[in-house]
N, C-alpha and C positions, 0 to 999 in steps of 0.2 A: 504494501501499500502504499502510493506517495504522502510528501510529507504535507500537501494539501487534503488529499483526504483525509491523515487523519487530523490537519486541523480542525476538519470538518464536521467528525467525529466528534472531535473535545468537547467543540462549541455548541453541539446539539446535546450532550452529553449536560457541558454544562446551563441548560439553557432547559432541561427535563427538571435536573435538582432541584435550581433553582425557582421551580414550581413547586416541587414535590414541599418544601422545605417548611409552609405550613400549615401540612398535614403532620409532620413529625413533633410541630410544637406543642400540637395537640396530644399527643399521647407517644412522647417518645420512650415510656419506661423509663424515664431516668429516675433518681431515688428522694425520695422526700429529705435528707442529709444535701442532699443537692440545691433545692430548691431554698433550703434553710439558709445554707452558707452562701448564696448568693445574696437573698435578700438582706443579708449581714455584711455582707461587702460592702454596702454603702456607697457601693461603684467605681472602688479604688483595684487599678487594674491589677495592682499583683496580690489583692488578697480573692481578685474575677478568676486568674489564673488559677491559685492555690487551690478554689473549690471544683473550676474545671479537672483539675490535673487529678483528684481525689478522685471523681466523676469516672474520668474515663479509666482507672485502674480497675474500677466496680464494674464499668463495663468494658473493657476489655478482656474481664475474666468471664462477665457472661457469657460475648463472645466467644472464649477458647471454649468452655465448656458447653456450646449447643455445636460445636462445628465438632467437639470430641465425641458428642453422643449423637448425631445424625451420622457424624464416617462411621461409626459400631454397626449403623443398619443397614449401609450399605455394602454392594457389591463391588469385589475388585476393582470391577470395571469406571463403575459411578462413584467410586474415592477417588478415583486420577480427576476424575470429573469435576469433584467438588475440590480437588483440590488447586487444580487451575483454573478453576472461577475465584476461588479467592486469590490466591495468587494475582489475578487480574485486578478482582475487586481491589484489593490493596494498594496495587501502582494507582488507581483511577483517584481513593480516596486522599492519598495521600497529594499527587497531583493535584486535583478538585481544592481538598482547603489548601497548601500553597499558596492557590492563588490566591483563595480567599486573604492571608496574611499578605497583604502589599506593603512590600520593605517602605513604601512610600507615604503609606497610611496611617502612620502613628499607630502608636498605645494600642488605640481602640480593635486596629486591625491586626492588631497580635493576639486579642481577644477572641476575635473575630474568626480567625483561621484555627483557634483551640477548640473554640465552641464548631465549629464546620465537623473534626474531626469526631468530637464528640457524638453529636447525634447522629453524623454518618455509622457511628460505630453500634450505636444502637439499633437504631433502625435496622442494621445487618444485624445484628444478636436476633431479634424478635423476628426476622424475615428467616433466619436458618433454626430457629425455636417454633418455627410453623410448618418446619418442611419437615421436622421430626414425623414419626410412623408415634400413635399415642402408645 
């Protein structure tokens, strides 16, 4: 795929994510500890980043658990497919959220980049949880 094709795919994906973000805000599966921490941060960037980092650890653990549980239910061929998709998703998440963290955007851009990572990780964890067989 040429450079222009990749750029087109990346832009289209970014647009889709931008429209999906309001849905994540409604029920992203974030903890009450996170909400309380953010309320207490008073909008101070360092405190907000600390809250996001703590929640990111919780959500990353949730994602890893869901991934391992789903993987245990799959055939070897499907396990490889899940692994490949997860690797692509991680690359996309990192690139997308890296874009949110505009180096010229000041400290708030750093918060937005971290929030993007958190929201995408929580959404992916839920997606994998929903794929598991009961």
